[in-house]
C-alpha positions as a LaTeX table, in Angstrom:
\begin{tabular}{lrrr}
\hline
Residue & $x$ (\AA) & $y$ (\AA) & $z$ (\AA) \\
\hline
Met1 & $-50.38$ & $-50.50$ & 26.86 \\
Ala2 & $-50.05$ & $-46.70$ & 27.47 \\
Thr3 & $-52.62$ & $-44.41$ & 25.90 \\
Val4 & $-52.37$ & $-40.70$ & 25.20 \\
Ala5 & $-55.37$ & $-38.38$ & 24.72 \\
Arg6 & $-55.44$ & $-34.71$ & 23.84 \\
Glu7 & $-58.18$ & $-32.12$ & 24.21 \\
Asn8 & $-58.42$ & $-28.39$ & 23.66 \\
Ile9 & $-58.99$ & $-26.35$ & 26.82 \\
Gly10 & $-58.44$ & $-22.82$ & 25.51 \\
Val11 & $-56.89$ & $-20.64$ & 22.76 \\
Leu12 & $-53.74$ & $-22.49$ & 21.71 \\
Asn13 & $-53.99$ & $-24.33$ & 24.96 \\
Asp14 & $-54.40$ & $-28.16$ & 25.09 \\
Lys15 & $-54.49$ & $-30.83$ & 27.78 \\
Ile16 & $-52.61$ & $-34.08$ & 27.18 \\
Thr17 & $-53.48$ & $-37.09$ & 29.34 \\
Val18 & $-51.12$ & $-40.07$ & 29.62 \\
Thr19 & $-52.54$ & $-43.34$ & 31.04 \\
Leu20 & $-50.13$ & $-46.09$ & 32.04 \\
Ser21 & $-50.96$ & $-49.74$ & 32.67 \\
Lys22 & $-48.85$ & $-51.83$ & 35.04 \\
Asn23 & $-47.11$ & $-53.54$ & 32.14 \\
Asp24 & $-45.79$ & $-50.17$ & 30.87 \\
Tyr25 & $-43.52$ & $-49.61$ & 33.88 \\
Leu26 & $-43.22$ & $-52.80$ & 35.93 \\
Pro27 & $-40.59$ & $-54.52$ & 33.71 \\
Ala28 & $-38.31$ & $-51.46$ & 33.92 \\
Phe29 & $-38.88$ & $-51.28$ & 37.66 \\
Glu30 & $-38.01$ & $-54.98$ & 38.24 \\
Gln31 & $-34.89$ & $-54.52$ & 36.07 \\
Ser32 & $-33.76$ & $-51.48$ & 38.07 \\
Ile33 & $-34.20$ & $-53.37$ & 41.37 \\
Lys34 & $-31.98$ & $-56.16$ & 40.05 \\
Lys35 & $-29.26$ & $-53.62$ & 39.12 \\
Tyr36 & $-29.45$ & $-52.10$ & 42.59 \\
Ala37 & $-29.08$ & $-55.60$ & 44.16 \\
Lys38 & $-25.88$ & $-56.18$ & 42.12 \\
Thr39 & $-24.27$ & $-52.95$ & 43.23 \\
Ala40 & $-25.73$ & $-52.27$ & 46.71 \\
Asn41 & $-23.30$ & $-52.23$ & 49.70 \\
Ile42 & $-25.28$ & $-53.51$ & 52.73 \\
Pro43 & $-23.49$ & $-54.69$ & 55.94 \\
Gly44 & $-23.72$ & $-58.44$ & 56.34 \\
Phe45 & $-24.03$ & $-59.19$ & 52.63 \\
Arg46 & $-21.40$ & $-59.66$ & 49.96 \\
Lys47 & $-21.61$ & $-57.19$ & 47.11 \\
Gly48 & $-24.00$ & $-58.59$ & 44.50 \\
Met49 & $-25.58$ & $-61.09$ & 46.94 \\
Val50 & $-28.18$ & $-58.80$ & 48.51 \\
Pro51 & $-31.68$ & $-60.33$ & 48.30 \\
Ala52 & $-33.93$ & $-58.48$ & 45.85 \\
Gly53 & $-36.65$ & $-58.37$ & 48.46 \\
Met54 & $-34.43$ & $-56.42$ & 50.84 \\
Val55 & $-33.34$ & $-54.01$ & 48.12 \\
Lys56 & $-36.98$ & $-53.50$ & 47.17 \\
Lys57 & $-37.85$ & $-52.79$ & 50.80 \\
Met58 & $-35.03$ & $-50.30$ & 51.16 \\
Tyr59 & $-35.06$ & $-48.50$ & 47.81 \\
Gly60 & $-38.23$ & $-49.72$ & 46.12 \\
Ser61 & $-40.44$ & $-46.69$ & 46.73 \\
Gly62 & $-38.02$ & $-44.22$ & 45.14 \\
Val63 & $-37.13$ & $-46.49$ & 42.27 \\
Phe64 & $-40.80$ & $-47.19$ & 41.64 \\
Thr65 & $-41.69$ & $-43.51$ & 41.44 \\
Glu66 & $-38.71$ & $-42.80$ & 39.24 \\
Glu67 & $-39.61$ & $-45.52$ & 36.70 \\
Val68 & $-43.26$ & $-44.49$ & 36.55 \\
Leu69 & $-42.38$ & $-40.86$ & 35.87 \\
Lys70 & $-39.69$ & $-41.80$ & 33.35 \\
Thr71 & $-42.28$ & $-43.90$ & 31.49 \\
Val72 & $-44.79$ & $-41.00$ & 31.53 \\
Glu73 & $-42.15$ & $-38.57$ & 30.24 \\
Lys74 & $-41.17$ & $-41.00$ & 27.47 \\
Glu75 & $-44.82$ & $-41.49$ & 26.32 \\
Leu76 & $-45.46$ & $-37.74$ & 26.44 \\
Asn77 & $-42.35$ & $-36.82$ & 24.42 \\
Glu78 & $-43.00$ & $-39.55$ & 21.83 \\
Tyr79 & $-46.58$ & $-38.34$ & 21.35 \\
Met80 & $-45.53$ & $-34.69$ & 20.88 \\
Thr81 & $-42.82$ & $-35.74$ & 18.43 \\
Lys82 & $-45.21$ & $-37.93$ & 16.49 \\
Glu83 & $-47.87$ & $-35.16$ & 16.30 \\
Lys84 & $-45.20$ & $-32.54$ & 15.53 \\
Leu85 & $-46.43$ & $-30.23$ & 18.24 \\
Glu86 & $-44.76$ & $-26.82$ & 18.40 \\
Ile87 & $-45.10$ & $-25.77$ & 22.01 \\
Phe88 & $-43.91$ & $-22.98$ & 24.32 \\
Ala89 & $-41.55$ & $-23.95$ & 27.10 \\
Gln90 & $-42.27$ & $-27.30$ & 28.77 \\
Pro91 & $-45.62$ & $-29.04$ & 29.55 \\
Leu92 & $-46.99$ & $-28.04$ & 32.90 \\
Pro93 & $-48.17$ & $-30.98$ & 35.10 \\
Leu94 & $-51.81$ & $-30.69$ & 36.15 \\
Glu95 & $-53.34$ & $-32.00$ & 39.33 \\
Asn96 & $-54.25$ & $-35.58$ & 38.40 \\
Asp97 & $-56.76$ & $-38.00$ & 39.86 \\
Ser98 & $-54.33$ & $-40.86$ & 40.00 \\
Arg99 & $-54.04$ & $-42.68$ & 43.33 \\
Gln100 & $-50.84$ & $-42.25$ & 45.30 \\
Leu101 & $-47.96$ & $-44.20$ & 43.75 \\
Asp102 & $-47.56$ & $-47.35$ & 45.80 \\
Val103 & $-44.74$ & $-49.86$ & 45.15 \\
Asn104 & $-46.70$ & $-52.52$ & 47.06 \\
Asn105 & $-49.81$ & $-52.02$ & 44.94 \\
Pro106 & $-48.91$ & $-51.39$ & 41.29 \\
Ala107 & $-51.84$ & $-50.09$ & 39.35 \\
Asp108 & $-52.89$ & $-48.13$ & 36.24 \\
Tyr109 & $-51.94$ & $-44.46$ & 36.59 \\
Thr110 & $-53.17$ & $-41.31$ & 34.82 \\
Phe111 & $-51.14$ & $-38.09$ & 34.45 \\
Ala112 & $-52.35$ & $-34.88$ & 32.84 \\
Phe113 & $-50.28$ & $-32.03$ & 31.34 \\
Glu114 & $-51.12$ & $-28.61$ & 29.95 \\
Ile115 & $-49.30$ & $-27.30$ & 26.90 \\
Gly116 & $-49.17$ & $-23.96$ & 25.12 \\
Leu117 & $-49.11$ & $-24.22$ & 21.32 \\
Lys118 & $-47.13$ & $-21.87$ & 19.17 \\
Pro119 & $-49.26$ & $-19.96$ & 16.62 \\
Ala120 & $-48.69$ & $-20.40$ & 12.89 \\
Leu121 & $-47.18$ & $-17.28$ & 11.25 \\
Asn122 & $-47.53$ & $-16.05$ & 7.69 \\
Ile123 & $-45.09$ & $-13.17$ & 7.18 \\
Asp124 & $-44.32$ & $-11.77$ & 3.71 \\
Pro125 & $-41.65$ & $-9.01$ & 3.89 \\
Lys126 & $-42.48$ & $-8.06$ & 0.28 \\
Asn127 & $-45.57$ & $-6.36$ & 1.74 \\
Ile128 & $-43.46$ & $-4.09$ & 3.96 \\
His129 & $-42.88$ & $-0.52$ & 2.69 \\
Val130 & $-40.16$ & 1.58 & 4.30 \\
Thr131 & $-38.19$ & 4.75 & 3.54 \\
Arg132 & $-34.41$ & 5.13 & 3.44 \\
His133 & $-33.60$ & 8.58 & 4.76 \\
Lys134 & $-30.32$ & 9.75 & 3.14 \\
Val135 & $-28.08$ & 12.56 & 4.35 \\
Glu136 & $-26.03$ & 14.30 & 1.71 \\
Val137 & $-22.50$ & 15.30 & 2.78 \\
Thr138 & $-22.04$ & 19.08 & 2.46 \\
Asp139 & $-18.86$ & 21.21 & 2.11 \\
Glu140 & $-19.47$ & 22.49 & 5.59 \\
Met141 & $-19.31$ & 18.95 & 7.02 \\
Ile142 & $-16.10$ & 18.30 & 5.12 \\
Asn143 & $-14.53$ & 21.58 & 6.24 \\
Glu144 & $-15.29$ & 20.85 & 9.87 \\
Glu145 & $-13.80$ & 17.37 & 9.66 \\
Val146 & $-10.68$ & 18.57 & 7.86 \\
Glu147 & $-10.24$ & 21.22 & 10.53 \\
Arg148 & $-10.64$ & 18.58 & 13.25 \\
Leu149 & $-7.97$ & 16.40 & 11.65 \\
Ile150 & $-5.61$ & 19.33 & 11.30 \\
Val151 & $-5.95$ & 20.11 & 15.03 \\
Arg152 & $-5.90$ & 16.43 & 16.07 \\
His153 & $-2.63$ & 15.73 & 14.28 \\
Gly154 & $-1.07$ & 19.06 & 15.26 \\
Lys155 & 1.74 & 19.57 & 17.77 \\
Met156 & 0.91 & 20.57 & 21.39 \\
Thr157 & 2.88 & 23.44 & 22.74 \\
Asp158 & 2.95 & 25.13 & 26.15 \\
Pro159 & 2.46 & 28.88 & 25.79 \\
Glu160 & 2.80 & 31.09 & 28.84 \\
Glu161 & $-0.73$ & 32.50 & 28.71 \\
Val162 & $-4.10$ & 32.27 & 27.05 \\
Thr163 & $-4.10$ & 34.16 & 23.73 \\
Gly164 & $-7.08$ & 32.84 & 21.73 \\
Asp165 & $-10.00$ & 30.48 & 21.26 \\
Asp166 & $-7.73$ & 27.56 & 20.31 \\
Asn167 & $-5.86$ & 27.37 & 23.61 \\
Val168 & $-6.41$ & 24.20 & 25.59 \\
Leu169 & $-6.91$ & 24.50 & 29.33 \\
Asn170 & $-6.34$ & 21.72 & 31.81 \\
Val171 & $-8.53$ & 22.82 & 34.73 \\
Thr172 & $-10.04$ & 21.66 & 38.02 \\
Phe173 & $-13.65$ & 22.49 & 38.81 \\
Thr174 & $-14.29$ & 22.97 & 42.56 \\
Glu175 & $-17.86$ & 23.74 & 43.66 \\
Ser176 & $-18.04$ & 27.08 & 45.46 \\
Asp177 & $-20.26$ & 30.04 & 46.27 \\
Ala178 & $-20.38$ & 33.20 & 44.10 \\
Glu179 & $-17.30$ & 34.58 & 45.90 \\
Gly180 & $-15.24$ & 31.42 & 45.27 \\
Asn181 & $-15.41$ & 29.98 & 48.75 \\
Glu182 & $-15.25$ & 26.18 & 48.42 \\
Ile183 & $-18.29$ & 24.20 & 49.48 \\
Glu184 & $-17.40$ & 21.33 & 51.80 \\
Gly185 & $-18.33$ & 17.96 & 50.17 \\
Gly186 & $-19.05$ & 19.67 & 46.89 \\
Val187 & $-18.02$ & 18.58 & 43.42 \\
Asn188 & $-14.28$ & 18.49 & 42.60 \\
Lys189 & $-13.41$ & 17.33 & 39.08 \\
Gly190 & $-10.63$ & 17.84 & 36.59 \\
Asn191 & $-11.25$ & 18.47 & 32.87 \\
Ser192 & $-9.59$ & 19.56 & 29.66 \\
Leu193 & $-11.33$ & 21.90 & 27.27 \\
Leu194 & $-10.74$ & 24.44 & 24.55 \\
Val195 & $-11.27$ & 28.11 & 25.29 \\
Lys196 & $-13.83$ & 28.23 & 22.45 \\
Tyr197 & $-16.05$ & 25.84 & 24.45 \\
Phe198 & $-16.79$ & 28.71 & 26.82 \\
His199 & $-19.59$ & 31.17 & 25.94 \\
Glu200 & $-18.47$ & 33.81 & 23.48 \\
Ser201 & $-19.28$ & 36.59 & 25.96 \\
Phe202 & $-17.14$ & 34.91 & 28.67 \\
Arg203 & $-13.97$ & 34.28 & 26.63 \\
Pro204 & $-12.46$ & 37.79 & 26.93 \\
Gln205 & $-12.13$ & 37.11 & 30.72 \\
Leu206 & $-9.80$ & 34.22 & 29.95 \\
Met207 & $-7.37$ & 36.13 & 27.79 \\
Gly208 & $-4.00$ & 36.50 & 29.57 \\
Lys209 & $-4.71$ & 33.79 & 32.10 \\
Lys210 & $-1.74$ & 31.65 & 33.10 \\
Lys211 & $-0.93$ & 28.39 & 34.85 \\
Asp212 & $-2.16$ & 28.41 & 38.50 \\
Asp213 & $-4.58$ & 31.31 & 37.86 \\
Ser214 & $-8.11$ & 30.76 & 39.03 \\
Phe215 & $-11.52$ & 32.32 & 38.40 \\
Val216 & $-15.16$ & 31.80 & 39.46 \\
Ile217 & $-17.89$ & 30.87 & 37.01 \\
Lys218 & $-21.60$ & 30.31 & 37.05 \\
Leu219 & $-22.29$ & 27.41 & 34.66 \\
Ser220 & $-25.29$ & 29.05 & 33.04 \\
Glu221 & $-23.24$ & 32.13 & 32.25 \\
Ala222 & $-19.89$ & 30.59 & 31.35 \\
Phe223 & $-21.25$ & 28.05 & 28.79 \\
Ala224 & $-23.85$ & 28.01 & 26.06 \\
Glu225 & $-26.54$ & 25.32 & 26.27 \\
Lys226 & $-24.84$ & 22.65 & 24.12 \\
Glu227 & $-21.50$ & 22.80 & 25.89 \\
Arg228 & $-23.09$ & 23.33 & 29.31 \\
Glu229 & $-25.02$ & 20.07 & 28.96 \\
Trp230 & $-21.95$ & 17.92 & 28.67 \\
Ile231 & $-19.98$ & 19.94 & 31.26 \\
Val232 & $-22.86$ & 19.39 & 33.73 \\
Gly233 & $-22.85$ & 15.64 & 32.89 \\
Asp234 & $-19.05$ & 15.40 & 33.25 \\
Leu235 & $-19.26$ & 17.04 & 36.70 \\
Gly236 & $-21.63$ & 14.25 & 37.74 \\
Leu237 & $-24.66$ & 16.58 & 38.00 \\
Asn238 & $-28.16$ & 15.86 & 36.65 \\
Lys239 & $-28.47$ & 17.67 & 33.32 \\
Asp240 & $-32.27$ & 17.67 & 33.73 \\
Asp241 & $-32.02$ & 19.51 & 37.04 \\
Glu242 & $-32.50$ & 23.22 & 36.30 \\
Glu243 & $-30.62$ & 24.18 & 39.49 \\
Ala244 & $-27.49$ & 22.45 & 38.25 \\
Ala245 & $-26.87$ & 25.19 & 35.66 \\
Asn246 & $-26.98$ & 27.83 & 38.40 \\
Lys247 & $-24.15$ & 26.29 & 40.43 \\
Tyr248 & $-20.88$ & 28.22 & 40.96 \\
Phe249 & $-17.44$ & 26.72 & 40.52 \\
Lys250 & $-13.93$ & 27.90 & 41.24 \\
Val251 & $-11.86$ & 26.97 & 38.26 \\
Asn252 & $-8.09$ & 26.51 & 38.67 \\
Ile253 & $-5.83$ & 26.38 & 35.60 \\
Gly254 & $-3.31$ & 23.53 & 35.81 \\
Lys255 & $-1.82$ & 24.02 & 32.35 \\
Val256 & $-2.23$ & 26.20 & 29.29 \\
Gly257 & $-1.68$ & 24.45 & 25.95 \\
Leu258 & $-1.97$ & 25.31 & 22.25 \\
Val259 & $-2.09$ & 22.95 & 19.32 \\
Glu260 & $-0.01$ & 24.08 & 16.40 \\
Arg261 & $-2.01$ & 23.14 & 13.32 \\
Ala262 & $-0.61$ & 20.37 & 11.18 \\
Glu263 & 0.67 & 21.34 & 7.75 \\
Met264 & $-1.20$ & 20.06 & 4.71 \\
Asn265 & 1.58 & 17.71 & 3.49 \\
Glu266 & 2.33 & 14.07 & 2.86 \\
Asp267 & 3.14 & 13.35 & 6.52 \\
Phe268 & $-0.23$ & 14.71 & 7.57 \\
Phe269 & $-2.07$ & 12.71 & 4.89 \\
Lys270 & $-0.47$ & 9.50 & 6.19 \\
Leu271 & $-1.38$ & 10.32 & 9.78 \\
Ala272 & $-4.97$ & 11.10 & 8.88 \\
Phe273 & $-5.49$ & 8.11 & 6.54 \\
Pro274 & $-2.68$ & 5.59 & 7.01 \\
Thr275 & $-4.23$ & 2.97 & 4.74 \\
Arg276 & $-4.93$ & 5.20 & 1.76 \\
Glu277 & $-2.77$ & 6.76 & $-0.91$ \\
Ile278 & $-3.49$ & 10.52 & $-0.61$ \\
Thr279 & $-1.18$ & 13.07 & $-2.25$ \\
Asp280 & $-3.03$ & 16.38 & $-2.14$ \\
Glu281 & $-5.83$ & 18.30 & $-0.40$ \\
Ala282 & $-8.42$ & 17.27 & $-3.01$ \\
Gly283 & $-7.67$ & 13.61 & $-2.27$ \\
Leu284 & $-7.92$ & 14.33 & 1.45 \\
Arg285 & $-11.33$ & 15.99 & 1.02 \\
Glu286 & $-12.56$ & 13.01 & $-1.05$ \\
Ala287 & $-11.49$ & 10.59 & 1.64 \\
Val288 & $-13.12$ & 12.71 & 4.34 \\
Lys289 & $-16.34$ & 12.90 & 2.31 \\
Ala290 & $-16.41$ & 9.15 & 1.79 \\
Asp291 & $-15.93$ & 8.47 & 5.57 \\
Ile292 & $-18.65$ & 10.99 & 6.54 \\
Gln293 & $-20.97$ & 9.46 & 3.99 \\
Leu294 & $-20.33$ & 5.97 & 5.40 \\
Gln295 & $-21.18$ & 7.21 & 8.90 \\
Trp296 & $-24.45$ & 8.79 & 7.83 \\
Asp297 & $-25.36$ & 5.81 & 5.61 \\
Ala298 & $-24.87$ & 3.55 & 8.62 \\
Gln299 & $-27.24$ & 5.70 & 10.66 \\
Ser300 & $-29.69$ & 5.74 & 7.79 \\
Arg301 & $-29.53$ & 2.00 & 7.59 \\
Asn302 & $-30.11$ & 1.62 & 11.35 \\
Gln303 & $-33.19$ & 3.77 & 11.01 \\
Leu304 & $-34.37$ & 1.72 & 8.05 \\
His305 & $-34.03$ & $-1.43$ & 10.11 \\
Asp306 & $-35.96$ & 0.27 & 12.91 \\
Gln307 & $-38.84$ & 0.80 & 10.45 \\
Ile308 & $-38.69$ & $-2.88$ & 9.45 \\
Tyr309 & $-38.75$ & $-3.91$ & 13.08 \\
His310 & $-41.87$ & $-1.84$ & 13.75 \\
Gln311 & $-43.61$ & $-3.08$ & 10.66 \\
Leu312 & $-43.02$ & $-6.64$ & 11.77 \\
Val313 & $-43.88$ & $-6.18$ & 15.44 \\
Asp314 & $-46.75$ & $-3.74$ & 15.11 \\
His315 & $-48.44$ & $-5.26$ & 12.08 \\
Thr316 & $-48.00$ & $-9.00$ & 12.57 \\
Pro317 & $-51.03$ & $-10.24$ & 14.51 \\
Ile318 & $-50.07$ & $-13.14$ & 16.79 \\
Glu319 & $-52.36$ & $-14.87$ & 19.18 \\
Phe320 & $-50.85$ & $-16.33$ & 22.36 \\
Pro321 & $-52.13$ & $-18.90$ & 24.92 \\
Glu322 & $-52.07$ & $-16.03$ & 27.45 \\
Glu323 & $-53.40$ & $-17.82$ & 30.50 \\
Phe324 & $-51.06$ & $-20.78$ & 29.99 \\
Leu325 & $-48.04$ & $-18.49$ & 29.62 \\
Lys326 & $-48.97$ & $-16.63$ & 32.78 \\
Arg327 & $-49.17$ & $-19.91$ & 34.66 \\
Trp328 & $-45.87$ & $-21.01$ & 33.17 \\
Met329 & $-44.25$ & $-17.71$ & 34.27 \\
Gln330 & $-45.43$ & $-18.53$ & 37.81 \\
Lys331 & $-44.28$ & $-22.14$ & 37.94 \\
Gly332 & $-41.94$ & $-22.88$ & 35.09 \\
Gly333 & $-39.02$ & $-20.58$ & 35.77 \\
Glu334 & $-36.06$ & $-20.96$ & 38.14 \\
Glu335 & $-37.99$ & $-19.10$ & 40.78 \\
Glu336 & $-41.74$ & $-19.23$ & 41.34 \\
Lys337 & $-43.60$ & $-15.98$ & 40.81 \\
Ser338 & $-46.88$ & $-14.81$ & 42.28 \\
Ala339 & $-49.88$ & $-14.31$ & 40.09 \\
Glu340 & $-49.53$ & $-10.57$ & 40.52 \\
Glu341 & $-45.89$ & $-10.63$ & 39.40 \\
Ala342 & $-46.71$ & $-12.72$ & 36.36 \\
Glu343 & $-49.56$ & $-10.33$ & 35.44 \\
Lys344 & $-47.32$ & $-7.32$ & 35.69 \\
Glu345 & $-44.44$ & $-8.83$ & 33.68 \\
Tyr346 & $-46.56$ & $-10.45$ & 31.03 \\
Pro347 & $-46.80$ & $-7.52$ & 28.50 \\
Ser348 & $-43.04$ & $-7.19$ & 28.27 \\
Phe349 & $-42.65$ & $-10.98$ & 28.19 \\
Ala350 & $-45.22$ & $-11.34$ & 25.39 \\
Asn351 & $-43.60$ & $-8.61$ & 23.29 \\
Ser352 & $-40.21$ & $-10.27$ & 23.57 \\
Leu353 & $-41.78$ & $-13.67$ & 22.77 \\
Lys354 & $-43.46$ & $-12.18$ & 19.72 \\
Trp355 & $-40.15$ & $-10.89$ & 18.37 \\
Thr356 & $-38.55$ & $-14.28$ & 19.05 \\
Leu357 & $-41.23$ & $-16.06$ & 17.06 \\
Ile358 & $-40.93$ & $-13.57$ & 14.15 \\
Thr359 & $-37.12$ & $-13.80$ & 13.99 \\
Thr360 & $-37.17$ & $-17.59$ & 14.27 \\
Glu361 & $-39.69$ & $-17.83$ & 11.43 \\
Leu362 & $-37.77$ & $-15.43$ & 9.15 \\
Ser363 & $-34.38$ & $-16.85$ & 10.02 \\
Thr364 & $-35.61$ & $-20.26$ & 8.88 \\
Lys365 & $-37.23$ & $-18.81$ & 5.76 \\
Tyr366 & $-34.05$ & $-17.02$ & 4.68 \\
Asp367 & $-31.64$ & $-19.67$ & 5.99 \\
Val368 & $-29.95$ & $-17.27$ & 8.41 \\
Asn369 & $-27.19$ & $-19.15$ & 10.32 \\
Val370 & $-24.14$ & $-18.11$ & 12.27 \\
Glu371 & $-21.00$ & $-20.27$ & 12.27 \\
Met372 & $-18.58$ & $-20.43$ & 15.18 \\
Ser373 & $-15.86$ & $-19.18$ & 12.86 \\
Glu374 & $-17.83$ & $-15.99$ & 12.46 \\
Val375 & $-18.14$ & $-15.55$ & 16.23 \\
Lys376 & $-14.31$ & $-15.96$ & 16.43 \\
Asp377 & $-13.79$ & $-13.39$ & 13.67 \\
Phe378 & $-16.02$ & $-11.03$ & 15.63 \\
Ala379 & $-13.89$ & $-11.56$ & 18.71 \\
Lys380 & $-10.76$ & $-10.67$ & 16.68 \\
Gln381 & $-12.41$ & $-7.51$ & 15.43 \\
Gln382 & $-13.16$ & $-6.54$ & 19.03 \\
Ile383 & $-9.55$ & $-7.11$ & 20.03 \\
Met384 & $-8.32$ & $-4.87$ & 17.15 \\
Gly385 & $-10.97$ & $-2.28$ & 18.13 \\
Tyr386 & $-9.71$ & $-2.25$ & 21.72 \\
Met387 & $-6.15$ & $-1.72$ & 20.43 \\
Gly388 & $-7.11$ & 0.88 & 17.91 \\
Val389 & $-5.61$ & $-0.89$ & 14.92 \\
Gln390 & $-7.08$ & $-2.08$ & 11.64 \\
Ser391 & $-5.17$ & $-5.32$ & 11.22 \\
Leu392 & $-3.40$ & $-7.87$ & 13.42 \\
Asp393 & $-3.74$ & $-10.87$ & 11.20 \\
Asp394 & $-0.05$ & $-11.78$ & 11.52 \\
Ala395 & $-0.01$ & $-11.54$ & 15.32 \\
Pro396 & 0.64 & $-15.09$ & 16.60 \\
Trp397 & $-1.23$ & $-14.50$ & 19.88 \\
Met398 & $-4.42$ & $-13.34$ & 18.15 \\
Asp399 & $-5.98$ & $-16.85$ & 17.77 \\
Ser400 & $-5.30$ & $-17.90$ & 21.37 \\
Tyr401 & $-6.63$ & $-14.64$ & 22.72 \\
Ala402 & $-9.77$ & $-14.95$ & 20.61 \\
Asp403 & $-10.17$ & $-18.59$ & 21.79 \\
Ser404 & $-10.10$ & $-17.41$ & 25.40 \\
Met405 & $-12.94$ & $-15.05$ & 24.66 \\
Leu406 & $-14.95$ & $-17.96$ & 23.21 \\
Lys407 & $-14.84$ & $-19.67$ & 26.58 \\
Asp408 & $-17.22$ & $-17.02$ & 27.90 \\
Lys409 & $-20.72$ & $-18.39$ & 27.39 \\
Lys410 & $-22.26$ & $-14.96$ & 27.74 \\
Phe411 & $-20.00$ & $-13.55$ & 25.07 \\
Ile412 & $-20.90$ & $-16.31$ & 22.67 \\
Glu413 & $-24.65$ & $-15.89$ & 23.26 \\
Asn414 & $-24.56$ & $-12.14$ & 22.85 \\
Thr415 & $-22.34$ & $-12.30$ & 19.76 \\
Tyr416 & $-24.40$ & $-15.04$ & 18.15 \\
Tyr417 & $-27.58$ & $-13.00$ & 18.64 \\
Gln418 & $-25.96$ & $-9.84$ & 17.31 \\
Leu419 & $-24.60$ & $-11.54$ & 14.19 \\
Gln420 & $-27.82$ & $-13.40$ & 13.55 \\
Thr421 & $-29.87$ & $-10.22$ & 13.87 \\
Thr422 & $-27.54$ & $-8.36$ & 11.53 \\
Lys423 & $-27.77$ & $-11.14$ & 8.95 \\
Leu424 & $-31.52$ & $-11.27$ & 9.23 \\
Phe425 & $-32.00$ & $-7.52$ & 8.71 \\
Asp426 & $-29.55$ & $-7.74$ & 5.74 \\
Ala427 & $-31.85$ & $-10.34$ & 4.18 \\
Leu428 & $-35.02$ & $-8.37$ & 4.98 \\
Glu429 & $-33.53$ & $-5.20$ & 3.52 \\
Arg430 & $-33.32$ & $-6.99$ & 0.19 \\
Glu431 & $-36.92$ & $-8.13$ & 0.39 \\
Val432 & $-38.90$ & $-5.13$ & 1.60 \\
Val433 & $-40.03$ & $-2.26$ & $-0.68$ \\
Val434 & $-37.66$ & 0.72 & $-0.16$ \\
Thr435 & $-38.11$ & 4.27 & $-1.29$ \\
Glu436 & $-35.56$ & 7.03 & $-0.66$ \\
Asp437 & $-35.66$ & 10.65 & 0.40 \\
Thr438 & $-33.16$ & 13.21 & 1.59 \\
Val439 & $-33.15$ & 14.58 & 5.18 \\
Ser440 & $-30.95$ & 16.83 & 7.24 \\
Pro441 & $-28.52$ & 15.45 & 9.81 \\
Glu442 & $-30.77$ & 16.91 & 12.58 \\
Gln443 & $-33.82$ & 15.12 & 11.23 \\
Leu444 & $-32.06$ & 11.76 & 11.03 \\
Asn445 & $-30.55$ & 12.20 & 14.51 \\
Ala446 & $-34.05$ & 12.91 & 15.90 \\
Met447 & $-35.34$ & 9.67 & 14.33 \\
Gln448 & $-32.44$ & 7.72 & 15.84 \\
His449 & $-32.98$ & 9.29 & 19.26 \\
Asn450 & $-36.64$ & 8.39 & 19.38 \\
His451 & $-36.27$ & 4.78 & 18.27 \\
Gln452 & $-33.65$ & 2.57 & 19.94 \\
His453 & $-33.93$ & $-1.26$ & 19.87 \\
\hline
\end{tabular}
């Protein structure tokens, strides 16, 4: 009868030894040989009439090894299930002192395995204290957004020349020297930008410019820092390279445009907020304020979740079977790694593993589950987002298109993880201790910039 023994060999690291007697695997081996004899196709013998001795001689060694290993695996799994062992990955086979498996000399065999045990966690989110940083919507924010909507929904006209800051220029940037001589192999890129994006001191030079006119600029002189940064990026230059701002470009005007501002009337209200009943400017401003507040509240919530993440990761002590995990990284993956590679990758691996353990523990605690119907709904939302609409519920092709997305295993895995994480943080947000304060948009943006997970 098979026996299984277990001993501790390190921190959360045990050795399991499985010992088989002949009677544990021989009956299964003999049965397998008989099955082979019934199905084997060997010249000179009718199917099913091949002598068992010949089958054993031809296939016995492989079948023997297979049955022994199957029996070992069965005993090992039954033991771990019975003992309710929570382990990392799969058991790693150890070098064993068993004699070479020999079909002609069945014997007792011993196999040893190494396992890494998962640590027990005790996490109480009620002990976590975080701050919700709120941004209050100001009249200035509302005015800027109303102005943007008026311009966005205005009518584009084609004036003959540049007359003011609100003119739109379709231009081509061609890298050149200070005199406008084109540099061979230099940057050549089209763009569309408002005159007011240029530096205030440079704008007078643009007044009166017409289609097909050109002029030479030095990026550092033509644009202020904020606008220059995105212009440099759009031109494919490194914004961190100080020399990029000192480059010269010949700029050719392909078109001069001007947006006639939309009138503050019912048609404009419907264009700006098609799903809401807005009848006057006050209603428009309330809608704009609500939308801006939603955007800032979403950023505030993300930052709150970031605090929760750090509280969990940075202040939840978890001990790992480090040496076992490094050995598993070397041997247990799809490709073997060297000891040096495992050592280098271990810190990142352990941090990811820590977060997995925490989320698994808390998802079980708060019964966080994701149904396939939710994954499909998410797919539909993505489709509507791609099309820029808010509802396509009555579109007959929607279900079939969403179903096709669900055939992508990667999409399902990513969506499941995203929905599960969102649900988990929703649950944690209700459990942790939250205080509130008010911050400026710049302060909140700085918090977001410095912490991305």
